[in-house]
KOLMIDO-263085 format. One record per residue (C-alpha): residue number from 1; x, y, z. Coordinates in steps of 0.5 Angstrom, whole numbers, plus 500, padded with zeros to 3 digits. Example, Ala and Ser with C-alpha at 12.3 -4.5 7.8 and 13.67 -1.06 7.14 Angstrom:
<nodes>
<node i="1" east="525" north="491" up="516"/>
<node i="2" east="527" north="498" up="514"/>
</nodes>
This chain:
<nodes>
<node i="1" east="858" north="764" up="190"/>
<node i="2" east="859" north="770" up="195"/>
<node i="3" east="864" north="775" up="192"/>
<node i="4" east="866" north="776" up="185"/>
<node i="5" east="871" north="781" up="181"/>
<node i="6" east="869" north="785" up="175"/>
<node i="7" east="874" north="787" up="170"/>
<node i="8" east="873" north="792" up="163"/>
<node i="9" east="877" north="796" up="159"/>
<node i="10" east="878" north="803" up="162"/>
<node i="11" east="879" north="807" up="155"/>
<node i="12" east="871" north="806" up="153"/>
<node i="13" east="864" north="804" up="155"/>
<node i="14" east="861" north="800" up="150"/>
<node i="15" east="856" north="796" up="154"/>
<node i="16" east="852" north="800" up="159"/>
<node i="17" east="846" north="796" up="159"/>
<node i="18" east="850" north="789" up="159"/>
<node i="19" east="854" north="792" up="165"/>
<node i="20" east="847" north="794" up="169"/>
<node i="21" east="844" north="787" up="167"/>
<node i="22" east="850" north="784" up="170"/>
<node i="23" east="851" north="788" up="177"/>
<node i="24" east="843" north="788" up="178"/>
<node i="25" east="843" north="780" up="178"/>
<node i="26" east="849" north="780" up="182"/>
<node i="27" east="846" north="785" up="187"/>
<node i="28" east="839" north="781" up="187"/>
<node i="29" east="843" north="775" up="189"/>
<node i="30" east="847" north="778" up="195"/>
<node i="31" east="853" north="777" up="191"/>
<node i="32" east="859" north="782" up="193"/>
<node i="33" east="862" north="785" up="187"/>
<node i="34" east="869" north="788" up="187"/>
<node i="35" east="870" north="793" up="180"/>
<node i="36" east="877" north="794" up="177"/>
<node i="37" east="879" north="801" up="180"/>
<node i="38" east="880" north="805" up="173"/>
<node i="39" east="873" north="801" up="170"/>
<node i="40" east="869" north="803" up="176"/>
<node i="41" east="872" north="811" up="175"/>
<node i="42" east="869" north="810" up="168"/>
<node i="43" east="863" north="808" up="170"/>
<node i="44" east="862" north="813" up="175"/>
<node i="45" east="864" north="818" up="170"/>
<node i="46" east="858" north="816" up="165"/>
<node i="47" east="853" north="816" up="171"/>
<node i="48" east="852" north="808" up="170"/>
<node i="49" east="853" north="806" up="177"/>
<node i="50" east="847" north="806" up="182"/>
<node i="51" east="851" north="805" up="188"/>
<node i="52" east="858" north="805" up="191"/>
<node i="53" east="862" north="799" up="190"/>
<node i="54" east="869" north="796" up="193"/>
<node i="55" east="875" north="796" up="188"/>
<node i="56" east="881" north="793" up="186"/>
<node i="57" east="887" north="795" up="182"/>
<node i="58" east="892" north="790" up="183"/>
<node i="59" east="894" north="783" up="183"/>
<node i="60" east="895" north="784" up="191"/>
<node i="61" east="888" north="786" up="192"/>
<node i="62" east="885" north="780" up="190"/>
<node i="63" east="886" north="773" up="193"/>
<node i="64" east="883" north="766" up="193"/>
<node i="65" east="876" north="768" up="197"/>
<node i="66" east="874" north="771" up="190"/>
<node i="67" east="869" north="766" up="187"/>
<node i="68" east="869" north="768" up="180"/>
<node i="69" east="872" north="774" up="175"/>
<node i="70" east="867" north="777" up="170"/>
<node i="71" east="870" north="781" up="164"/>
<node i="72" east="866" north="785" up="160"/>
<node i="73" east="869" north="786" up="153"/>
<node i="74" east="873" north="782" up="148"/>
<node i="75" east="878" north="777" up="148"/>
<node i="76" east="883" north="782" up="149"/>
<node i="77" east="880" north="784" up="156"/>
<node i="78" east="880" north="777" up="158"/>
<node i="79" east="888" north="777" up="157"/>
<node i="80" east="889" north="783" up="161"/>
<node i="81" east="884" north="780" up="166"/>
<node i="82" east="889" north="775" up="167"/>
<node i="83" east="895" north="779" up="169"/>
<node i="84" east="891" north="781" up="175"/>
<node i="85" east="889" north="773" up="177"/>
<node i="86" east="896" north="770" up="175"/>
<node i="87" east="896" north="764" up="180"/>
<node i="88" east="890" north="765" up="184"/>
<node i="89" east="886" north="760" up="181"/>
<node i="90" east="880" north="765" up="180"/>
<node i="91" east="876" north="762" up="175"/>
<node i="92" east="874" north="767" up="169"/>
<node i="93" east="867" north="768" up="165"/>
<node i="94" east="868" north="773" up="159"/>
<node i="95" east="861" north="777" up="157"/>
<node i="96" east="863" north="778" up="150"/>
<node i="97" east="861" north="786" up="148"/>
<node i="98" east="866" north="786" up="143"/>
<node i="99" east="867" north="783" up="136"/>
<node i="100" east="870" north="776" up="134"/>
<node i="101" east="871" north="772" up="141"/>
<node i="102" east="874" north="765" up="143"/>
<node i="103" east="875" north="767" up="150"/>
<node i="104" east="869" north="771" up="152"/>
<node i="105" east="864" north="767" up="149"/>
<node i="106" east="858" north="769" up="153"/>
<node i="107" east="853" north="773" up="148"/>
<node i="108" east="851" north="779" up="151"/>
<node i="109" east="844" north="777" up="150"/>
<node i="110" east="845" north="771" up="154"/>
<node i="111" east="847" north="774" up="161"/>
<node i="112" east="841" north="772" up="165"/>
<node i="113" east="841" north="765" up="162"/>
<node i="114" east="849" north="764" up="163"/>
<node i="115" east="849" north="767" up="170"/>
<node i="116" east="843" north="763" up="172"/>
<node i="117" east="846" north="757" up="170"/>
<node i="118" east="853" north="758" up="174"/>
<node i="119" east="849" north="760" up="180"/>
<node i="120" east="846" north="753" up="180"/>
<node i="121" east="853" north="750" up="179"/>
<node i="122" east="851" north="748" up="172"/>
<node i="123" east="858" north="749" up="168"/>
<node i="124" east="864" north="746" up="167"/>
<node i="125" east="871" north="749" up="169"/>
<node i="126" east="877" north="748" up="163"/>
<node i="127" east="884" north="749" up="165"/>
<node i="128" east="888" north="753" up="160"/>
<node i="129" east="895" north="752" up="159"/>
<node i="130" east="900" north="759" up="160"/>
<node i="131" east="907" north="760" up="157"/>
<node i="132" east="912" north="763" up="162"/>
<node i="133" east="918" north="766" up="159"/>
<node i="134" east="925" north="767" up="161"/>
<node i="135" east="931" north="771" up="158"/>
<node i="136" east="939" north="771" up="158"/>
<node i="137" east="940" north="777" up="160"/>
<node i="138" east="934" north="778" up="164"/>
<node i="139" east="929" north="783" up="161"/>
<node i="140" east="926" north="788" up="167"/>
<node i="141" east="919" north="788" up="163"/>
<node i="142" east="918" north="781" up="164"/>
<node i="143" east="921" north="781" up="172"/>
<node i="144" east="913" north="780" up="174"/>
<node i="145" east="909" north="779" up="168"/>
<node i="146" east="913" north="773" up="165"/>
<node i="147" east="907" north="769" up="162"/>
<node i="148" east="902" north="769" up="156"/>
<node i="149" east="895" north="766" up="156"/>
<node i="150" east="895" north="766" up="148"/>
<node i="151" east="902" north="766" up="145"/>
<node i="152" east="909" north="769" up="146"/>
<node i="153" east="911" north="772" up="139"/>
<node i="154" east="918" north="774" up="137"/>
<node i="155" east="918" north="779" up="131"/>
<node i="156" east="923" north="784" up="127"/>
<node i="157" east="923" north="791" up="129"/>
<node i="158" east="925" north="797" up="125"/>
<node i="159" east="926" north="793" up="119"/>
<node i="160" east="923" north="791" up="113"/>
<node i="161" east="928" north="785" up="113"/>
<node i="162" east="927" north="778" up="115"/>
<node i="163" east="930" north="776" up="122"/>
<node i="164" east="933" north="769" up="123"/>
<node i="165" east="930" north="765" up="129"/>
<node i="166" east="934" north="759" up="131"/>
<node i="167" east="930" north="754" up="135"/>
<node i="168" east="932" north="749" up="139"/>
<node i="169" east="927" north="744" up="142"/>
<node i="170" east="929" north="740" up="149"/>
<node i="171" east="936" north="742" up="147"/>
<node i="172" east="936" north="739" up="140"/>
<node i="173" east="936" north="744" up="134"/>
<node i="174" east="930" north="744" up="130"/>
<node i="175" east="931" north="749" up="125"/>
<node i="176" east="933" north="757" up="123"/>
<node i="177" east="926" north="760" up="121"/>
<node i="178" east="928" north="766" up="116"/>
<node i="179" east="921" north="770" up="117"/>
<node i="180" east="918" north="776" up="120"/>
<node i="181" east="917" north="773" up="126"/>
<node i="182" east="915" north="766" up="130"/>
<node i="183" east="909" north="765" up="134"/>
<node i="184" east="909" north="760" up="140"/>
<node i="185" east="902" north="759" up="142"/>
<node i="186" east="898" north="755" up="147"/>
<node i="187" east="891" north="751" up="145"/>
<node i="188" east="888" north="758" up="147"/>
<node i="189" east="892" north="762" up="143"/>
<node i="190" east="891" north="757" up="137"/>
<node i="191" east="885" north="761" up="135"/>
<node i="192" east="889" north="768" up="135"/>
<node i="193" east="895" north="770" up="131"/>
<node i="194" east="897" north="763" up="130"/>
<node i="195" east="891" north="762" up="126"/>
<node i="196" east="891" north="768" up="122"/>
<node i="197" east="898" north="766" up="120"/>
<node i="198" east="895" north="759" up="117"/>
<node i="199" east="897" north="755" up="124"/>
<node i="200" east="892" north="750" up="126"/>
<node i="201" east="886" north="750" up="131"/>
<node i="202" east="888" north="746" up="137"/>
<node i="203" east="882" north="744" up="142"/>
<node i="204" east="883" north="747" up="149"/>
<node i="205" east="884" north="741" up="153"/>
<node i="206" east="890" north="738" up="149"/>
<node i="207" east="896" north="738" up="152"/>
<node i="208" east="900" north="741" up="146"/>
<node i="209" east="903" north="748" up="143"/>
<node i="210" east="904" north="750" up="136"/>
<node i="211" east="910" north="754" up="133"/>
<node i="212" east="908" north="758" up="127"/>
<node i="213" east="912" north="762" up="123"/>
<node i="214" east="910" north="769" up="121"/>
<node i="215" east="911" north="770" up="113"/>
<node i="216" east="917" north="765" up="112"/>
<node i="217" east="922" north="766" up="107"/>
<node i="218" east="922" north="758" up="106"/>
<node i="219" east="916" north="756" up="103"/>
<node i="220" east="917" north="749" up="106"/>
<node i="221" east="917" north="752" up="113"/>
<node i="222" east="910" north="750" up="116"/>
<node i="223" east="907" north="750" up="123"/>
<node i="224" east="909" north="745" up="128"/>
<node i="225" east="905" north="742" up="134"/>
<node i="226" east="909" north="740" up="140"/>
<node i="227" east="908" north="737" up="147"/>
<node i="228" east="907" north="742" up="152"/>
<node i="229" east="912" north="739" up="156"/>
<node i="230" east="917" north="741" up="151"/>
<node i="231" east="922" north="747" up="153"/>
<node i="232" east="924" north="752" up="147"/>
<node i="233" east="930" north="756" up="146"/>
<node i="234" east="930" north="761" up="141"/>
<node i="235" east="936" north="766" up="139"/>
<node i="236" east="935" north="771" up="134"/>
<node i="237" east="939" north="774" up="128"/>
<node i="238" east="937" north="780" up="125"/>
<node i="239" east="940" north="786" up="121"/>
<node i="240" east="938" north="791" up="127"/>
<node i="241" east="940" north="791" up="134"/>
<node i="242" east="934" north="789" up="137"/>
<node i="243" east="928" north="785" up="136"/>
<node i="244" east="921" north="785" up="139"/>
<node i="245" east="918" north="780" up="144"/>
<node i="246" east="910" north="780" up="146"/>
<node i="247" east="907" north="776" up="151"/>
<node i="248" east="899" north="777" up="149"/>
<node i="249" east="899" north="784" up="148"/>
<node i="250" east="905" north="786" up="152"/>
<node i="251" east="911" north="788" up="148"/>
<node i="252" east="918" north="790" up="149"/>
<node i="253" east="924" north="791" up="145"/>
<node i="254" east="930" north="787" up="147"/>
<node i="255" east="937" north="786" up="144"/>
<node i="256" east="939" north="781" up="139"/>
<node i="257" east="944" north="777" up="143"/>
<node i="258" east="938" north="775" up="148"/>
<node i="259" east="937" north="768" up="149"/>
<node i="260" east="929" north="767" up="150"/>
<node i="261" east="927" north="760" up="154"/>
<node i="262" east="919" north="758" up="153"/>
<node i="263" east="916" north="753" up="157"/>
<node i="264" east="909" north="751" up="160"/>
<node i="265" east="908" north="756" up="166"/>
<node i="266" east="907" north="752" up="173"/>
<node i="267" east="900" north="755" up="174"/>
<node i="268" east="893" north="755" up="169"/>
<node i="269" east="888" north="759" up="168"/>
<node i="270" east="881" north="757" up="170"/>
<node i="271" east="875" north="758" up="164"/>
<node i="272" east="868" north="757" up="166"/>
<node i="273" east="864" north="754" up="161"/>
<node i="274" east="856" north="754" up="162"/>
<node i="275" east="852" north="748" up="160"/>
<node i="276" east="849" north="752" up="154"/>
<node i="277" east="856" north="753" up="151"/>
<node i="278" east="862" north="749" up="148"/>
<node i="279" east="868" north="750" up="144"/>
<node i="280" east="866" north="747" up="138"/>
<node i="281" east="859" north="751" up="138"/>
<node i="282" east="864" north="757" up="139"/>
<node i="283" east="868" north="755" up="133"/>
<node i="284" east="862" north="754" up="128"/>
<node i="285" east="859" north="760" up="130"/>
<node i="286" east="866" north="764" up="129"/>
<node i="287" east="869" north="761" up="123"/>
<node i="288" east="862" north="760" up="120"/>
<node i="289" east="863" north="752" up="119"/>
<node i="290" east="858" north="748" up="117"/>
<node i="291" east="854" north="755" up="114"/>
<node i="292" east="852" north="754" up="107"/>
<node i="293" east="853" north="760" up="103"/>
<node i="294" east="852" north="758" up="096"/>
<node i="295" east="846" north="762" up="095"/>
<node i="296" east="848" north="768" up="098"/>
<node i="297" east="850" north="774" up="093"/>
<node i="298" east="855" north="779" up="094"/>
<node i="299" east="853" north="786" up="094"/>
</nodes>
């Protein structure tokens, strides 16, 4: 490993010690480190950096010569980092300095151990599916960043009334979901918004997507797991003239006559999994599976 990128959210610093530990390890191994520009400026303002680092501020500043991108934060930080990496094939490793994290799995107390394993090549690379979105008419907000790692969500806007989401799979009519909205999630996103709406957990290496209605009016409406080769077409019926489309954390308002086409993106995101980590271990830890709480008392 010769050159890496480091990305963190630019609005606050919550892990000064962890940042210094990571940069110290990289410097000790003579690894060139580029820091995202806004995050770099925040570190400079906080007098956290001991030297000057090269920076990047856009997708065009990165290329395939980068061996890895480290993120410091939570899952939201990784979702933002993906907008820089796009289809460059740069693997991501997330150091979790936030709360619940299924993507940023490296505990901040295990930075030394995890990075050491990576430097030894003791890791696996997990290819994560993304979704791409096209609309008719075209939505300018999706002209460049028209993909999502977690989910694409259709939701109501400026109303307490439900919306109808007419759903077609591979050009065949499925149903009209009357609900607050509809989530189309990847296996990665199955542990996010979809899970909070009673969607299933899907293994990251499965070749599936999941459709999950948000607070559906019809109680028979349930999540549906489909092949990731399925093409999805959505049309919205609403009392309001607009509805919302969100791609991960990026949201825009569109006219209700807009047709939305969702399919598997032509590229994947590479996630680095050190040998001391696994998806099942993360599930057990984050969802408290297998924990015996019978003797715990509520305070």
